[in-house]
C-alpha positions as CSV (number, residue, x, y, z in Angstrom):
1,M,-22.9,-11.8,29.5
2,R,-26.6,-10.7,29.9
3,I,-26.4,-11.2,33.7
4,R,-23.4,-8.9,33.9
5,R,-25.2,-6.3,31.8
6,L,-28.3,-6.6,34.1
7,I,-26.2,-6.2,37.2
8,R,-24.5,-3.1,35.8
9,L,-27.9,-1.6,34.9
10,I,-29.3,-2.3,38.4
11,L,-26.2,-0.6,40.0
12,A,-26.1,2.3,37.6
13,T,-29.7,3.3,37.7
14,P,-29.8,4.9,41.2
15,L,-26.6,6.8,40.3
16,A,-28.2,7.8,37.0
17,I,-31.3,9.1,38.7
18,A,-29.2,11.2,41.1
19,F,-27.1,12.5,38.3
20,V,-30.1,13.5,36.2
21,L,-31.7,15.3,39.1
22,I,-28.4,17.2,39.7
23,I,-28.0,18.3,36.1
24,R,-31.6,19.5,36.1
25,L,-31.1,21.4,39.3
26,I,-27.9,23.2,38.0
27,R,-29.4,24.0,34.6
28,P,-29.8,27.7,35.4
29,M,-26.0,27.9,35.9
30,V,-24.7,25.2,33.5
31,L,-26.6,23.2,30.9
32,V,-25.3,19.6,30.9
33,R,-26.3,17.7,27.7
34,V,-25.9,14.0,26.9
35,G,-25.3,12.6,23.5
36,V,-24.7,9.3,21.8
37,L,-21.8,8.7,19.4
38,Q,-22.7,6.6,16.4
39,C,-19.8,4.2,16.8
40,D,-21.1,1.0,15.3
41,R,-19.6,1.8,11.9
42,I,-16.2,3.4,11.4
43,G,-17.3,5.9,8.7
44,H,-20.2,7.2,10.8
45,F,-18.0,7.2,14.0
46,M,-15.4,9.5,12.4
47,L,-17.4,11.7,10.0
48,D,-20.7,12.2,11.9
49,T,-18.8,13.0,15.1
50,E,-16.6,15.5,13.3
51,L,-19.6,17.1,11.6
52,Q,-21.5,17.4,14.8
53,L,-18.6,19.1,16.6
54,L,-18.2,21.5,13.6
55,E,-21.9,22.4,13.6
56,I,-21.7,23.1,17.3
57,E,-18.5,25.2,16.8
58,N,-20.0,27.1,13.9
59,R,-23.3,27.6,15.8
60,I,-25.4,25.7,13.3
61,I,-26.5,23.6,16.3
62,K,-27.5,26.1,19.0
63,Q,-25.6,25.9,22.3
64,P,-25.8,28.2,25.3
65,K,-22.5,29.7,26.4
66,R,-22.2,27.6,29.7
67,T,-22.8,24.1,28.3
68,L,-21.1,20.8,29.1
69,N,-21.6,18.2,26.5
70,I,-21.0,14.6,27.6
71,W,-21.0,11.8,25.0
72,Y,-21.0,8.0,25.4
73,A,-20.3,5.3,22.9
74,P,-22.7,2.3,23.1
75,E,-21.4,-1.1,22.2
76,P,-20.3,-2.3,19.7
77,I,-17.5,0.2,19.0
78,A,-16.2,-0.3,15.5
79,N,-12.7,1.0,16.1
80,R,-11.1,1.2,19.6
81,V,-8.2,3.3,18.4
82,A,-10.6,5.9,17.0
83,Y,-12.6,5.7,20.3
84,K,-9.4,6.5,22.3
85,M,-8.6,9.4,20.0
86,W,-12.1,10.9,20.3
87,K,-11.8,10.5,24.1
88,R,-8.8,12.9,24.0
89,V,-10.8,15.5,22.1
90,I,-14.3,15.4,23.6
91,C,-15.8,14.4,27.0
92,V,-16.7,10.7,26.7
93,W,-18.0,9.0,29.8
94,P,-18.3,5.3,30.4
95,N,-21.0,3.4,28.6
96,W,-22.2,1.4,31.7
97,F,-23.2,4.7,33.4
98,M,-24.3,6.9,30.6
99,V,-26.8,4.4,29.1
100,S,-28.8,4.6,32.3
101,V,-28.4,8.4,32.4
102,F,-29.7,8.7,28.9
103,R,-32.7,6.4,29.6
104,V,-33.6,8.2,32.9
105,N,-33.3,11.6,31.2
106,N,-35.6,10.5,28.4
107,F,-38.1,9.1,30.8
108,L,-38.6,12.5,32.5
109,P,-40.3,15.5,30.9
110,G,-38.0,18.2,29.5
111,S,-35.4,15.7,28.3
112,V,-34.8,17.4,25.0
113,A,-33.0,20.3,26.6
114,H,-30.5,17.8,28.1
115,Q,-29.7,16.0,24.8
116,I,-27.1,17.0,22.3
117,P,-28.9,17.6,19.0
118,N,-28.1,15.4,16.1
119,P,-26.2,17.0,13.3
120,T,-28.3,18.6,10.5
121,S,-26.6,16.3,8.0
122,T,-25.3,12.8,8.4
123,C,-22.5,11.6,6.2
124,L,-22.7,14.7,4.1
125,D,-21.0,18.0,4.7
126,V,-23.9,20.2,3.4
127,H,-22.5,23.3,5.1
128,N,-19.0,22.8,3.7
129,L,-17.5,22.8,7.1
130,L,-14.8,20.2,6.5
131,D,-13.1,22.3,3.9
132,E,-12.9,25.3,6.1
133,S,-11.5,23.6,9.3
134,K,-8.6,21.6,10.5
135,P,-9.2,17.9,11.5
136,R,-9.5,17.2,15.2
137,L,-8.0,13.7,15.0
138,F,-4.5,13.0,13.9
139,L,-1.7,10.6,14.6
140,P,1.3,12.0,16.5
141,N,4.5,12.4,14.4
142,K,6.3,9.9,16.6
143,R,3.9,7.2,15.8
144,L,3.9,8.0,12.1
145,L,7.7,7.8,12.1
146,T,7.6,4.4,13.8
147,E,5.1,3.1,11.2
148,N,7.2,4.4,8.3
149,Q,10.3,2.8,9.8
150,L,8.4,-0.5,10.0
151,L,7.4,-0.3,6.4
152,E,11.0,0.3,5.4
153,K,12.1,-2.8,7.3
154,W,9.4,-4.9,5.7
155,V,10.5,-3.7,2.3
156,L,14.1,-4.5,3.1
157,I,13.2,-8.0,4.4
158,G,11.0,-8.7,1.4
159,M,13.8,-7.9,-1.1
């Protein structure tokens, strides 16, 4: 397992160096920022990500108009279903590449401009943003119907 990780790191580092140089060159036109999803615990994965997006949307976290935010989720990921759902909503790139990008970016001066700032509050909605907005993640009605039908079958079998 460690050998595989080392090989990925060796292969990804030259690509990461090139990517970081490119995002720094295009900064006058588009600011590309990289951020880490806190995904090792399900509560933080869901709530902190939602709060961070709400703070960006409500301009509590400053963001220039032409900005591309790219997230990655380091292992371990607490909930793969939630990870897939977040991938539908935000730009999440593969871990094997983005870990190297994040490290290379942090190694160079001026890295803060290319990092997505952390939310001002973790696990607490101090700005009362959750009450004023709609949730970003939801299960499709088709899937909910299927689960409800399964529950009905289980109740009928159990009786």
